[in-house]
N, C-alpha and C positions, 0 to 999 in steps of 0.2 A: 287918501293917505299920501303924504308927501314923504318920500324916502331920500336920504342923502345919496349923492352919487357914489358909486362903488370905487374902491381903489383901482387904479388902472391895471395892475398886474394880476388881480384875482378875477376869476370867472364867477358870475352870479349864480345862485341856485335857480333851478328851473322855475319855481313859483314866482320869484321876483322878476325874472326875465320875461315871463308871460305877462305879468301885470304891466310891465313897462311897454309892451307892445299892444295891449288892448286899450281901446278908449274906455274911460272911466264909466260912462253910462252903460256901455255894453257889458262890462265886467260886473257891474251891480246887478243888472237884470238877469244875467246868466247865473250869478250866485243866488239871487232871489228865487229863480225858477228851480234851482236845486234844493233850496231850503224849504220852501213853502209849497210843497206839492199838495194838490187837493185831497188825495187819499189820507195823508197824514193829518191835515186839518180836520177832515171829517172824523177821524179816529179820536182826535183831541176833543172835539165837540161832543162826541158820543160819551166819552168817559167823564168829562168835567162840566157838562152843561147844566147840572143842577135842575132847576125848574124851568129853564129856558127850553124852547121847542124849535123844531125845524118845520116850517110850513112851505113857503115858496122860496124864501131867501136862505141860501145855505151859508154856513160860517166861512167856507172858502171864498164865496162871492163877496162877503162882507170884508174879508181880509184883503181881497184884490182891490176893492174900492178904496179902502183905507191906505193901502200902499200907493195907489195912484194919487190920492190926495197929498201924501207926503212927498212923493218924488216928482210928480208932474205939475201939481197945482199949488206949490208953495204952502202946503198945509191947509188948503181950503177944501173942506169936505163937501160943501155945497156945490162947488164947481165940479168936483170929481163925480158926485152923484148925478148932477145934471148932464154931464158928458156921457156917463154910462147909460143913462136913460135915453139920451139922444141916439146913441149907437145901438140901442135895444139889447144891452148886455145884462140888464137887471129885470127879473120877472115881477118886480113890485113897483110901488110908488116910492117917492123920496122919503116920506114920513115913516115907511116901514123900515128903512135902513137906520134912521135915527132911533126908532123904537127898539130894534134888535140890539143896537149898540148900547143903549141905555140899560137893557136887561141882562147883558153879559155878566156872568158871575166872576168874582175876583179869582177863584181857583183856575178858571179857564184861561184868564190872562196870564197868570203865573206859569201855568203849564205850557202855554204858547211860547213864552219867553224862554223858559228852561229847555224845552225841546228843540227850538230853533238854534239856541246857543250851543247845545250839545252837538247838533249837526254841523255847526259852523266851526267849532273848535279844531277838528282835525285838518281843516283847510288852511289854518294859519301857518306860515313858515316858522320853523323852530327857532330861528335866531332873532325874531322881532320882539322888541319891548319886554324881554325877560331880563330879570335881574338876578345875577348870581349872588347867593348869600354866603357870608363867611362860614368857615368850617365850624366855628363855635355854635352855629345855629343848625347844624346838620341834624336831621331827625325831627326837627320842629316845623310846624306850619306857621309861617309868618303872615299875619293878616293886619292890614292897615285899615282902620275904621275912621269914617267921617260921618257926621250926622248933623241934622238941623231940626229944630222944633218950629213948627208953624205957629206964629203968634198972631194975635188979633184976628182970630177966626170969627166969621160972622155966625150969628145965632139963627141959622136957617133951618136947622133940624127941628122937627115938630116937638121933640122931647125937650129941647132947650129954650124954646120960645117962652118969654115971660118969666124965666127963672132968674133970680138975682145972682150976681157974681160974674166973673169972667169965664170965658170958655177958651181952653187951650186946644189947639189943633193937634194933629198927629205928629209923629216923629218920622223923619226920613233917614234911613241908614243905608250906607253903601260900604261894602267890604272889598278891598283891593288885595289881590294875591300877587306879590311882586315876582314870585318864581314863575307863575303862568303868564304874567303880564296882562291880566284881565280883571275887570270888576266882577266879583262873584255874584252879586245881586243887589238890587235896591228894593226896599220894601217899606211900606208905610205901616208903622206899628200902632 
């Protein structure tokens, strides 16, 4: 996050001053360690796992491998899994990681995003990216919506193969709350 320089006469809030002094990578990993604690991830898995099960690979270990893939290996899950296996941090083979990832239910993913976002929200400085609304909108919740419809979806689902006509993909919807300065949620409908 790049912030504009502060005015010379005012003192920065503590959170902004701390961010300016920390290296970005260290700040991210410190924040991630606060958000994604293994006990919380195990609770989420127990509550929203559906028919998914826990044998050798825990949900917390899977999340750790995925965060490494995104932050250390430029999105390469294969490289993150191979490195974790080389360092003996995974109790399974690589194909078990892919299998568990494929079986994760959507409610677990939604709960993961909602829970970590709720834990992140109090850490934001109050003055960043928030928009003051005019007095005429007092008492109302202003929501800015944007969405897309996925066109030209391939007929890969078993139920759609060999059927005549076109197949339309899902709709992606995001809601932005200007008062909070955050996207409320994205969801495929």
